[in-house]
N, C-alpha and C positions, 0 to 999 in steps of 0.2 A: 147380523153376521158381518165379519170383517173381510177384507179382501186379501188378507195376508195367507199365503199357502203355507201350511205347516209341512216341512220335509220330514219331521219325526212324527209319524202318523201313530205309531204304537206307543203304549205307556213306557215300555221297556226302553225305547229310543230316547224318549223324553227324559227318563231317569239317567241314561248314560250321558246325554249332553249336559245335564244339571251337575252330574258328578265331575265331568271333564271341566266344567266351568270353575267349580270350587276347587279343583286341584290345580287350576292355572294351566290346563293342557288345551286351550282353545285358541283359535285366531280371531275370535269375535272382537269387534272394536270396542264394545262396552266392557270387556273382560279386563280385570286388573293384573298387573305383572306380578308374578309370584315373588315372594320375599327373596328368595335365593338369587333370582335374576336381578332384583333390585340391589342387592349387595354387590354383584358382579358389575353393574353399571356404575354404581358409586366408586368402586375401585378403579375402573376405567377412567372415570372423570378425575379422580385423584391423581393417576399416573399421567394424565394429559396436562394437568395443572403443574405437576412437578417437572415435567419435560419442558413446558413453556417458561417455568422459572429457571431451569438450567440453561435454556437458550438465551435468556436474558442475561444470565451471568457470563455466558461465553461470548456474547457480543458486545458486552460493556467494555469500554476503553480500559486498557491496562494501565499499570503504574508509570511506565515510561511515556506512554501517549499523554497521560495527565501531566507528567512533568514537563513534557514538551510544550503543553498548552500554557502551563504556569510560566515557563521560560520564554514565552512569546514566539514559539515556533521553532526555536533553534535546538536542534537535536543534541548538539555538544553540551550546551547549558544544561539540557534535560538529563543527560547521562550523569553530568557531575552532580546535579542536584539529587538524583536518585541514590548515587553512591554515597554522597554525604549523609542522606537519611538512613541508609543502611549501616554505615560506620557509626553513626550517632548511637544506634541501639546496641552495636556490638562492642564498643569500646568504653570501658569503665576502669577506672576512674578518669574523668575528663580533666583537662588542665584548667587552671585559673590564672589570669594575669595578675601580677602583683598589685595589690590594693583593690582588686576587682572582685565582684561576686558572682560573675557570670561564667559559665563554663564553656570551654573551647576545645576544639580538635586543633591540633597544630602539626603541619608538615610543610616541607618546602614545596614550591610550585611544581617541581619536577615529580615529587611523590604524589601530589594531588593528580597530575596528569597520568601518571602510571596507574594509580588507582581507578581511575575513570576510563581508561583505554584511550586517552587522547595524547597528541603530541604536547610538548611543553608549550609551544607557541599558541596552539589551539586553546589550551587551558587558559593562558594568560590573556591573549588578545581577544578571544571571543566568549568563552564559557564564563569566566568569572565576571567579565564586564557586563555580559547580558544578565547574569543572576543579580548583579548589583542594581541594574536598571529595572528589572522585571520582578524580581522576587526578593527586594530588600527587606520585606516584611517577614520573610521565612528564614533567610540566611544573611549574616553579615560577615564581612571579611575585613580583617586587619593584618597588616604586614609588620612584622617586628624583627629586628635583628639586622645584622650586616654581613655581607660576603656570604660564605658557606653556611653561616648559622642563621641567615635569614629565612623566617618561616612565615607562612600565611596561616593565620589563626582564624578559624571559622566557628562562629556561634549559630546554632541551629534552633529554631522555634518550632517544636514538634506539634503543638496545638495549632499553630498558624498552617503548618503543612498539612495536616489532616483536614482542616477546613478548606484549604485551597484545592486539595485532591478532590474532596467531595463536590465542590463547586464546578471544578473543571470537568469531572466526569459527568455531571448533569448537562453542562454546556455542549460537550462533545456528543453526547447521546442525542440531545435535541437537534444539533446540526446534522448529525447522520440521518435522523428521521426525516429532516426536510430536504435531505439530498445535497447538503452543503459540505465542503471540506471543512475539517476542524481547524485548519491552520491557515487563517486569512491574514 
């Protein structure tokens, strides 16, 4: 005889317990979770995973932050780069220099400054110079003309920009995870 004491002494009590176990209405440790509750648990897990993915997207560095990283930390150059990228998609057809096969956007430096929300001196002295030194693989500047007709022609490499954005986003995220500032 075993030392286990049965709380369900009667046969009807044993039958009720067996019925409860098969329906999933018991709190016994060996009982399985009912299929309906398993579906609810799976749904909750999916919602938690979706919330984590959304949080990861929300905390990812934005386009301006990535442009700033590409431009070596200069916010003025980042804004100009971001604006050039936006205009490149918006303006069609683009211009071509005589005898050239590359496409360009052409404006005066005052117009480039206005488009980027910078002063003309900020655009000329800081933003363009920084982009020429840090992002020459993405944007190339050429100045043509004289006097009032003098324009700054900009060639933009969209594929290089996308690759640089992806790399900058990864580097900024790693730096943030390690508790470092992204712009050293």
